[in-house]
C-alpha positions, 0 to 999 in steps of 0.5 A: 499500499503506498502511503498518502501523503497527510496534507492539511490547509494550515500547510498549504497556507504554511507553504504560501506565506514562505513563498510570499516572504521570500518572493517579498525579499526578492523583491526589495533586494533584486538588482542589489549586492545582496541578491547573490548572497540571498540566492546561496543561501537558499540553495544552500538551504535546500542541499540542507533539506535534501540532506536531511531528507536523505537521513545523511546525519553527519553532513545534516548536523555540520550543515545544520550547525552552519546554518544556525551561525549564519543567522547571525551572518544574515543579519549582520550582512543584510542590516541594510535590507532589514532596516528596508523591509521593515521601513516598507512594511511600517509605513505601508501599515500605518500609514495606511491604517487611521487608527494607527495614523497617530504613530506615523504623526509622532514618530516619522514624518506627517506625510501630507501632500505639498503646497502648491506653492513649496512645489512651484519654488521647488521647480522654479529653483531646479529649473535655474539649477539645470540653466547654470548646471549648479549642483544640487541635491534635495531631499523630500520626505514623506513618511520615514524620519529623517531625523538621522539624516538631518542630525549629520547637517546644519538646521536651516527650518526656512519657508521653501523659496527659489532664492534660498535653495539656488544661495544654499547650493552655490558653488561658494556657499559653505553649505552647498556640499551634501544635502538639502532636506525637506519636510513639511513644506519646510526647509529643514537641513542643509549640508547633510550626508547620504549612505551611498548605494552600493547597487553594482548596476547604476551606471558608470556615467552617475556621481556621488549625488545619483549614489547617494540619492539612490542609497537613501531612497533604498533605505527609506521612503523620501524621494530625491532630486539631483541636479548634475552638476556636470550636464544640468540634467535633473533626475529623480529617485525613488525607491532605489529607482533614477529617472532623468526628468524630459522637463520641469513639468514632469518633475512637477508630476513626479513629485506630485505623484510620490506624495499621493502614495501615502 
């Protein structure tokens, strides 16, 4: 008589949840240097499962110990990815849950849409800096807290204006290096340091500003505007993706769309 495998509904749910979790993690780290390590861990786990099923006790014990210690290594190697996953889950759940919206206000940014006046000032400044090839790096905070970025720079806390943005990024200004942080329709800080992306797929023609913008957008839900000092091109960076803007109107639409996603 053949033994019929006893499968319950909970087993199917368990398999589906694990599959979704693996797919979600893969989607987040796809295109980054961590993808090779992630696939290596999956392959190693499959081999261990096969060895265990074949009752190869010695090899199974060795691989089990390696995988056990590997949990700590995974936390160290994937600390940025783990941070990104938690930020993504937290932001999505809290922002979409009205009962928990107070936590977003207390521990993060309000994430409200940008005022039209502020949007006009930002896009006008970007137009001018593009024409004069003035390098710029502007962080648009959404729901993720930017405190860890703001504390690396100098506090400004001023109303958004075209002239303020242009003067801060003027090449002889003491605050032109680094990023400007805009949150709740205020220029909060300048000369801030952003995390540099280690994504090997970023084209070589992009400089440190683009890598810094990508790095922050990989770790938080903030969007970043980059004005190239070499070409004057304007890029909009969100979720680790860089998109070159064909016009100021396209930049405006990109900014408005990013805030509507909250």
